[in-house]
C-alpha positions as CSV (number, residue, x, y, z in Angstrom):
1,M,99.9,105.0,97.9
2,P,99.3,107.8,100.4
3,P,102.5,109.3,101.9
4,L,101.2,108.9,105.5
5,L,100.8,105.1,104.9
6,T,104.3,105.0,103.4
7,L,105.7,106.8,106.4
8,T,103.8,104.6,108.9
9,T,105.0,101.4,107.1
10,T,108.6,102.7,107.2
11,I,108.5,103.4,110.9
12,A,106.9,100.1,111.6
13,A,109.5,98.2,109.6
14,I,112.4,100.0,111.3
15,Y,110.9,99.1,114.7
16,F,110.3,95.5,113.6
17,V,114.0,95.2,112.4
18,F,115.2,96.8,115.6
19,Y,113.1,94.3,117.6
20,L,114.6,91.4,115.6
21,I,118.3,92.5,116.1
22,R,117.9,93.2,119.8
23,P,119.5,89.9,120.9
24,I,122.5,90.5,118.7
25,D,125.4,91.7,120.8
26,F,127.2,94.4,118.8
27,G,129.4,95.0,121.7
28,K,131.5,92.0,120.6
29,L,132.1,93.7,117.3
30,L,133.2,96.9,119.0
31,P,134.4,95.9,122.5
32,K,136.2,99.2,123.2
33,N,133.3,101.5,122.8
34,P,129.8,100.3,123.7
35,L,128.3,103.7,122.6
36,Q,129.5,103.0,119.1
37,A,128.0,99.5,119.2
38,A,124.6,101.0,120.2
39,V,124.8,103.5,117.4
40,L,125.7,100.7,115.0
41,K,122.6,98.8,116.0
42,V,120.4,101.8,115.4
43,V,122.0,102.4,112.0
44,V,121.7,98.8,110.9
45,A,118.1,98.7,112.1
46,T,117.3,101.9,110.2
47,S,119.0,100.7,107.0
48,L,117.4,97.3,107.0
49,G,114.0,98.6,108.1
50,F,114.0,101.2,105.3
51,L,114.9,98.5,102.7
52,L,112.1,96.3,104.1
53,A,109.6,99.1,104.0
54,T,110.6,100.1,100.4
55,A,110.0,96.5,99.3
56,L,106.7,96.2,101.1
57,V,105.4,99.5,99.6
58,S,106.6,98.6,96.1
59,L,104.9,95.2,96.5
60,L,101.7,96.8,97.7
61,N,101.7,99.4,94.8
62,S,102.1,96.6,92.3
63,A,99.3,94.6,93.9
64,L,97.0,97.7,93.8
65,Q,97.8,98.2,90.1
66,L,97.3,94.6,89.1
67,P,93.5,94.7,88.7
68,G,93.8,97.7,86.3
69,T,96.3,96.0,84.1
70,L,94.4,92.7,84.0
71,L,91.1,94.3,83.1
72,K,92.6,96.9,80.6
73,D,91.9,94.7,77.6
74,F,88.2,94.3,78.3
């Protein structure tokens, strides 16, 4: 898979996860410092987005290799 497509998928997944966790109030977890709550939200979004992108890229790579493995015996 081309690196540019992998990078684009990763950035899109991070943005998607950040969009999903927007309604969660991390300020309740860290009530004394709202800046740390905002940083925590970014770190969580980046971590989960990267995991999602890695899974999607791995799934796509497997799907792209599938026809070659099925037709190898013929």
